[in-house]
C-alpha positions in Angstrom: -39.3 -22.8 20.2 -35.5 -22.6 21.4 -32.8 -22.3 18.9 -30.5 -25.2 18.9 -26.9 -25.0 20.1 -24.2 -24.3 17.6 -26.7 -22.6 15.2 -24.8 -19.5 13.7 -26.4 -16.2 14.4 -27.3 -14.6 11.0 -25.6 -11.4 10.2 -27.0 -8.4 8.2 -25.5 -7.7 4.8 -23.2 -4.8 4.6 -22.9 -3.1 1.2 -19.6 -1.9 -0.4 -20.9 1.7 -0.2 -21.4 1.4 3.5 -18.1 -0.1 4.1 -16.4 2.8 2.2 -18.6 5.3 3.9 -17.5 3.9 7.3 -13.9 3.8 6.4 -14.0 7.4 5.0 -15.6 8.7 8.1 -13.0 7.1 10.4 -10.4 8.6 8.3 -11.8 12.0 8.5 -12.5 11.8 12.3 -9.1 10.1 13.0 -10.7 7.1 14.9 -10.2 3.2 14.6 -12.7 0.7 13.6 -13.1 -2.9 14.6 -12.5 -5.0 11.4 -15.6 -5.5 9.4 -15.0 -9.4 9.2 -15.8 -9.5 13.1 -19.4 -9.0 12.2 -19.5 -10.1 8.6 -17.2 -13.1 8.4 -18.4 -14.0 4.9 -17.0 -10.5 3.4 -15.2 -11.7 0.3 -12.4 -10.2 -1.9 -14.8 -9.1 -4.7 -16.8 -7.2 -2.1 -13.7 -5.7 -0.6 -12.2 -4.6 -3.8 -15.6 -3.1 -4.7 -15.7 -1.3 -1.3 -12.1 -0.1 -2.0 -13.2 1.6 -5.4 -16.1 3.0 -3.7 -13.8 4.7 -1.2 -11.6 5.9 -4.0 -14.6 7.4 -5.7 -15.5 9.4 -2.4 -11.9 10.9 -2.8 -12.4 11.7 -6.6 -15.7 13.4 -5.7 -13.8 15.6 -3.5 -11.4 16.7 -6.3 -8.6 14.3 -6.1 -7.5 12.1 -9.1 -5.9 8.6 -9.3 -2.2 8.9 -9.9 -1.1 5.4 -9.4 -1.3 2.2 -7.5 0.3 0.5 -4.5 0.9 -3.1 -3.5 1.1 -4.5 0.0 2.0 -7.7 1.8 4.2 -8.9 -0.9 6.6 -10.7 1.2 6.0 -14.1 2.8 7.3 -12.8 6.0 4.8 -10.0 6.3 2.0 -12.0 5.2 2.9 -14.4 8.2 3.0 -11.4 10.6 -0.3 -10.1 9.3 -1.9 -13.5 9.2 -2.9 -13.2 5.5 -1.8 -15.4 2.7 -1.5 -13.3 -0.4 -0.5 -9.9 -1.7 -3.1 -7.1 -2.2 -3.3 -3.9 -4.0 -4.8 -0.4 -3.9 -5.0 2.7 -5.6 -3.1 6.0 -5.0 -4.6 9.4 -5.3 -3.3 13.0 -5.6 -4.2 13.8 -2.2 -1.9 10.9 -0.9 1.3 12.4 -2.3 3.3 14.2 0.4 5.6 17.1 -0.6 9.1 16.0 -0.3 11.0 17.6 2.6 7.9 18.6 4.5 7.1 17.0 7.9 4.2 14.7 8.4 1.6 15.9 10.8 1.1 12.8 12.8 -2.3 13.9 14.2 -3.6 14.0 10.8 -3.3 10.2 10.7 -4.6 7.4 13.0 -1.5 5.3 13.7 1.0 5.8 11.0 3.8 3.4 10.3 6.6 3.7 7.7 8.2 1.4 5.4 10.8 1.8 2.4 9.5 1.0 -1.2 10.9 1.2 -4.8 8.4 3.0 -7.0 7.9 2.8 -10.6 6.8 5.3 -13.0 5.2 3.9 -16.0 6.1 5.4 -19.3 3.4 3.2 -21.0 0.7 0.5 -20.3 2.0 -2.8 -19.5 -0.1 -5.6 -21.3 -1.0 -8.8 -19.6 0.5 -11.5 -19.2 3.2 -9.2 -17.6 6.6 -10.2 -16.6 9.5 -8.7 -14.9 11.0 -7.9 -18.3 7.9 -6.3 -19.6 7.4 -4.1 -16.6 10.9 -2.8 -16.8 10.6 -2.4 -20.5 7.5 -0.1 -19.9 9.1 1.7 -16.9 10.2 5.4 -17.5 12.0 5.7 -14.1 12.4 4.2 -10.7 12.6 6.1 -7.4 13.2 5.4 -3.7 10.0 6.0 -1.6 8.5 5.9 1.6 4.8 4.4 2.1 3.3 5.8 5.4 0.8 3.2 6.3 -2.3 4.1 8.1 -4.9 1.5 8.8 -8.2 2.3 9.9 -8.5 -0.8 12.1 -7.7 -1.3 15.7 -4.1 -2.3 16.5 -3.6 -3.0 12.6 -5.7 -6.0 13.3 -7.5 -7.3 10.0 -8.1 -10.0 7.5 -7.3 -9.9 3.9 -10.8 -8.5 2.9 -10.8 -6.0 5.7 -7.5 -4.5 4.4 -8.3 -4.7 0.8 -11.5 -2.7 1.6 -9.2 -0.2 3.5 -7.1 0.4 0.3 -4.3 -1.6 1.4 -3.8 0.6 4.5 -2.8 3.6 2.2 -1.9 6.8 4.0 0.7 9.0 2.4 3.5 8.5 0.0 6.9 10.2 -0.4 9.2 10.3 -3.4 12.9 10.5 -3.3 14.3 13.4 -5.4 16.4 11.1 -7.6 15.0 9.3 -10.8 17.0 6.6 -12.7 15.9 4.6 -15.8 15.9 0.7 -14.9 19.2 0.4 -16.8 20.7 3.1 -14.7 19.4 1.5 -11.7 20.9 -1.8 -12.3 19.4 -5.2 -10.9 16.7 -4.0 -8.6 16.7 -7.4 -6.9 20.1 -6.7 -5.5 19.6 -3.1 -4.7 20.1 -2.7 -1.1 18.1 -0.4 1.6 19.0 0.7 5.1 16.1 2.0 7.2 17.1 4.4 10.1 15.1 5.6 12.9 16.7 8.8 14.4 19.9 8.0 12.8 20.1 4.2 14.0 19.8 1.3 11.6 16.7 -0.6 12.4 16.4 -2.8 9.4 18.2 -3.8 6.1 16.9 -5.5 3.0 17.4 -5.7 -0.8 14.8 -5.4 -3.6 14.5 -9.2 -3.7 12.4 -9.0 -0.5 9.4 -8.0 -2.6 8.2 -11.2 -4.5 12.0 -11.9 -5.7 12.1 -8.6 -7.7 10.2 -5.5 -7.2 9.1 -5.5 -10.8 7.5 -8.9 -10.1 5.0 -7.5 -7.8 4.1 -4.9 -10.5 3.6 -7.8 -13.1 1.5 -9.6 -10.6 -0.5 -6.5 -10.1 -1.0 -6.1 -14.0 -2.1 -9.5 -14.4 -4.6 -9.3 -11.4 -6.2 -6.2 -12.8 -6.5 -7.6 -16.2 -8.7 -10.4 -14.9 -11.0 -7.7 -13.6 -11.0 -5.8 -17.0 -8.7 -3.1 -15.4 -5.2 -1.8 -16.0 -2.3 0.3 -14.9 -2.3 3.5 -17.0 0.9 5.2 -18.5 2.0 8.0 -16.3 1.0 6.2 -13.1 3.3 5.7 -10.1 3.4 2.1 -8.8 4.7 1.5 -5.1 5.9 -2.1 -5.3 5.6 -3.1 -1.7 7.5 -2.5 1.7 11.0 -3.9 1.7 11.1 -4.1 5.5 8.8 -4.3 8.5 7.1 -0.9 9.1 8.1 1.2 12.0 5.9 3.8 13.9 6.0 7.4 13.0 5.5 9.7 16.1 6.1 13.4 16.4 9.8 14.3 16.5 10.8 10.9 14.8 12.9 10.9 11.7 12.7 7.9 9.5 15.2 7.7 6.6 15.6 5.1 3.9 18.7 4.8 2.2 18.8 3.1 -1.2 22.0 2.0 -2.9 22.2 4.1 -6.2 18.7 5.6 -5.6 19.5 7.9 -3.0 17.7 8.7 0.2 14.3 9.6 1.1 13.4 10.9 4.6 10.1 11.5 6.6 10.0 13.6 9.8 7.0 13.4 12.1 5.7 16.5 13.9 
C-alpha cells in the first residue's frame, strides 16, 4: 500500500546525550553541524537544556569546573535577527575563561564572533523571585567583558532549542581588568559602550540594550533557574548578554570594547 501524500515521515528520537556528544565532537574537530531541528523538528526546550547539561558534564569530566553563567539573545533586535522569540542561557566553565591580554587562536574555534557585555560577580546567591534591585544588592562587582561566540551550527543558523543545546553559543570569555561595585559603576542602564574593530567604531550601545537593564537579564535567569530547582551560586560570574551585534574575529583583527567608567577590554585574533 502506498503512503498517502502529506503524511509526515517519522524521525528517530535523539537523546540529550547524543546531542551533547555530537556538539562536543564538532567543537573538538572544529567542524560545523546542521541544526538538530532539521531532522528533529520536535526537539523541545526541556530536551535542549538537558543536552546542554550533558555537554557541560563532558567538560567537567575532563577536569573543568563551572564558574558562572551566560545569557544570550537578550535584546528584541537580536531575537529578530536570529529568528528566535526569547532569551536563553548557558553555563560558563573554567576552560572558557581566556587570559586577559593574550591573543585568541582563531583556528581553535569554528567561526568566532565578538560581542561586548557587562559581567556580574555575585557575592551571594540571589533568591527568587529576583529583581534588578535584588541582583544589584547581591553583586560584589561588575566588569566590562567580551563574549567570543562560537556556534557549532552552519552559518549561525539555528532555532531556539538548537542554540540552547549548544550552550548558548558559548566560546570564550575575556574580563576587563577593572572591577567596580554597582554603586561605583552608577546606573548600568545608562552605561555607554563603543565597539571598535581595528580602531574604527562599528557600534555603540548602552546597558539598557539588555532587557532594559543588564541586571534585569540576571534576574530573569535567576527566576528561570528557580523553576527548574537550580540557582546561581555565590562567586559565579554572570555574563548578562551582548550589548551590540557580534562582529567576526579573524587573524590579525583587534576588537575593542570601551565602557564608560568600566574601562576597556580587547581581544586580538591570531
